[in-house]
Every structure is written in structure tokens, then in C-alpha cells.
N, C-alpha and C positions, 0 to 999 in steps of 0.2 A: 504494501498498501503505499510505503514512505518510497520507495523505488516510483512507482505511477505519479505520484503529486510532484517529486522533484522533475521528472520530465515534462510533465502538464506546464509546471511553472518556466522550464524553458523555452519549450514551443510558444507559451504565450508571450514569451522576452521575446523571442526571433518574428513574432508575429510584428507586435508592437515598432521595434526597431527598424522591418520590413516596408511596413507602413512609413515611419517616419520619412524613411528612406523615397519614396514612391509621393509623397508630399512636395518634397525638396525638389523632385525631378519635373513634379506636374507645375510649379512655381519657378521656372527658369526664366520667368519675364524680371523675376525680381532678383537684387545681384545680392551673392553669398553673403557679403559684410548684413545685408539686413536680413538676412535667413539665421546667420548666427547670431543677430541680435535678438529676434523673435522665437528661438529657440532656449535660451537661455532665460528669455523670460517667462517664458510657461513652465521651467526646472526651480528658477526662485521663488515661485509662488508657493512651490511644497518643500524644498528645503528650509529657506529662511524660516517660516513658523516651526518646524522642527528643532531645529538650532534651539532656538528661543525655549521651547518648550521642554526640552530634555539639559538647559542651563549648561551648554557646551559653550565655550570661546570661540567666538569666531575668527578672531587671529594663530588659531592653535598654537603646536610649538615649535615647529621646527618651520620658520616664516620663508626664509630661503628655496627649501628643496618645494613648500607649497606654492612657490608664484613659480618656481620652473615647470611643476605640473602642471600647474596651469597653461603658462605663455604654451608650452608644447601641445595640450588641447587644444588652445584658439587656434594654434595656427595647424592643427589634425586636421580639425574639423573645418574651418576654412578652407584650406585646399582639397577636403573631398566634397564641398560642397560646390568648390568650383570644377572639379573634375568631373559632377554630372551635366555640367552642359557640353563637354566634348567627348562623354564616353556614354556606353549603354550601362544601364544601372546595373547588371549583374556582373558585365565585365570589370566595373570600379570596384566595388563589393568584394568581386575576386581578388583584386591585387592590393586594396588596402588589406587584406585578411595575410598577406605576407610580413606582417609589421612583427610577428613572431620571430624572425628571422633578425631583424632589426635589435630586438629586444637582445638576441640571446648572445650578438656581436657585441651590444654596449656592456652587459652583465658578464660576460669573458673579459672584456678588458677593464672596467672601474670595479664590477666586483670579485671580480677573481673568481667567477662560477664556471665547473669544468662543462663542456657540450661534449659528447661522449663523436666519435667519427662518422656511427652510424647518423646520430642527428644533423652534422653537416652535410652528410649524401642527402638526408632528404631535405633539407633544405634546399639544395643545388636542385633537386627533384621539380621545390615548389617555383624556385626561380627561373628555370627552364621553363616550365607554364606560362611565366610571364611573357617571356622572350617568343614560345610560341604564337600566344595572342598578341604579340606586338606585330610578328614575321607575317602570320598566317591568316589570324583575323579579318573578322569585316571593319577595315578601314578604320584602327583605333588610333585617334588622335594623337601626335606627340606633346602635343600640352597639356591636354587632359590626363598622360600617363605620365609626364611631369609633376603633373599636381598630386595626383593619386601616390603614386612611390612616396613623395615627401612627407603627404600625411601617413604613409604608412611608417616611414621613419621615425618620426614625431610621435607615433602611437607606442613603437617601441623603446623611446624616451620615457613616455607616462608609466609605461608596465614595470623599467628597472628603480623609476624612482617612487612608485606606491610600494614596493618591495621593498624601498628603504626604510618608508614610513608608516608601514600597514602596522604595525606595534604602538608608535607614540601619537596617532592621530584617528579622531574619528572617521570615519568613512562619510558623515555629510560633511563634514569641514572641508574634506578635502574637493567632493562635488563642488561646496559652496565659492571656493576658489576659483574653479577652472568659470564657474557661471556667472560670476563677478565681472573678471576679467573678459568671458566673452559679452558679457552687455556692454562693458564699456568701451572695450574695441570696435564689436561692430555697430553700436550706438554711433560714437565717433564716425566709420569710416562711412557708414549709412547717410550721413548730413549731406555730401555730394554725388550719393548714388541713391536719392529715396524714392520711393516710388509708391505714391498711396495706395493702401490695397483699398479691393470694394468690398463690401459685405461679407460674400463668402469668402475671400481670400482675406479678409481679416481672421476669421474662423481656422483657416489654414492652417495660417501664418502660429497662432497661437498652439493650436492642437503639436506644434512640434516639439514645444518642449512637453508637453503631456507625454506623447509616446514615448520621446525618450526617458524622462523620468519612470513613468510605468515600464521599457524595457528595462532600464537597471534595477529596478526594484527586485522584479521579479527574475532576474539571471541572479542578485544576489540571492535571493530566498532557494532557489535551485541547487546551488554552488552549497548554500548550509544543510540543506537536505540531504542529500547523497553524494558521493564519492566523486572527484574531479574526472577520475578518465572514463566515468560514465556520462558527467553532463556534457562535459566541455565540447566533446565531438557535435552534439545535438547545435550547438550554436552555429554551426557551419550549413548549418538548415537554410540561414539567410539568405546563401549565395542560390540554393534552389529559388525560394519564394521567390528573389530579385529577379531573376531569369522568366520564371512563369509572369511574374509582375510587368516586366520591360516586354517581355513577346506580345501578351496578352494588353495589357493598358496603355502601349507606349505604341506597339507596332516594332519592336526592335528584333531585329534578326541576327540569331548566332549561327553561325557556320560550322561544319564539325571540328576544325581545327581550334576554334576559340571553346569549343567543350571539351576538347581534351586539354586545352592548356589550362582551363577549370579544374578538371577533373587532377589533373600532377599536383596544381596546387593542394587541391581540399587533403590528396593522398598523402602529400607531403606532410603538410601541417597536422592531419588527425592524427597519423600511425607516430609521429614526434611526441604529442600528449600522450599516447597507450605506452612509449618507450621512457618517458620522465616515469610516469606515473609505477610503471615496471620497477623501474631501477631504484624510487623513493622507498 
């Protein structure tokens, strides 16, 4: 029963994140900065009252690392939203999931964590998947590829920083730093890129933060409810959902080479999760 509940939580999380990405893709007339701005408002609506209720310090303990995590989050989110203007949603999400490769490299360099030869092979396999998508996929835009890889690199930084501060910082404070910085950055950058939303667009823009918060909340619940090696691979269902949404809602085309590249990325990263849990 516990296993079933955790799987349900993770699938619900993946659906929420997939809907958020679909809304971002739909709102491609808005700048990435304005979308970041509204994405942060929706989440702050939840995090600020929770921090106040739990009587947790807004500033946290390790301010330097919290600021680095927040800045990396803003870069990752902005670049990912930029990439959706150039890439199919399934392709963008797949390539962004190469972030564990960069996290492992940064952890190897800065935290002196060991990486097994088999893990390096799996990372190489995933990266070959990216090259196949770029080389043989359907019109993969170089600008979009640059943005989504920069997003993945920034996400890798986030994983390493969170690993350093996970025992000293409240998760709400970590998220709040990120969202406050996103709010300020997105707001300032939106001044010269502002587009006034229509009635429906207001709802869609504000829904981004809700979908993002729900996705984060239920992903956390899933990991708290069951073992990581069972739950973590389910996160990659987001790629499958995004390909279906991209093809059915946005008329995107994925040829066999693109699907092969995506499959190599998923195989390399999911099997790496299994290996890491087996070694621990």
C-alpha cells in the first residue's frame, strides 16, 4: 500500500510538472522573464505563509550557498523557458535531464565524491543521445540546444549545493530563496519585455506557480514514502508525457532518431540511479 501511494504521488508530481511545461510552451508570446516572474509569484503564495507558520528564519543559515542555489535556479529556469521557444517540449525536457551528468562532475571536483567507471559510461551514453538528437533529430535549433544545456548545467550546480546544505537548511527556505530571486530578476527583466495578459492568460500565468509547487510537493512526498531507486525513475515519465503533449497539443514531430536519442538519455540516467542505490 505504501509502495502504491508513493508511486501515485510521483505520477501526480510528473503530471503537474508536465502541465506547467505545456502552459509555458503555449504562452510562447510572453518573454521567458515574464514567465519566470509569474512562476515565482504562484509558488511564493504557498512558501511564505508556510515559513511564517513554522516560524522558520527567512534568511537561513548558510546565506552564501543559498544565494548560489537561488542564482543557479534562476539561470536554469530562465534558460529552460527560453529553450521552449526553439525546441519541441519533449526534446527540451529530455536534454535538460542530462543534469545528473553535470552534478556528478561538479560533485567529483568539489565534493570529492567517487564516480564509478560504469557511471561514466552511462553518462557518456546519455550524452551520445543528445548528440543523436542534435545530429539526426528534426530541426534541432542550436540556440535552443545552448539554452537547454546551460539549464542542465545550472541544475547540476543546484544538486551539488543542495547536497551541501540539506542538513542545515529547511527545504522551504531553500525554495523561498530561489523564488524570491526569480521574482526580483523576472520582474526587473520584464519591465522592457512586458506584455499585458488577457483574462485567460492571467489564469494560465498564475497557474505556473501552482503547478510547480504541487509538482515539488508531491515529488517530495513520494521520496519520503518509498525508496529512491523505485521512485526516482518514475520522474522520467515526464519525458514520455511531454512527447505525447507535444505531438497531440502542439503538432510537434519526433522522428526515430530523436526517439532513439531520448531513449539513450533515459536508459543512461535511469540505470545510473539503480547503480547508485545498489552501491549505497
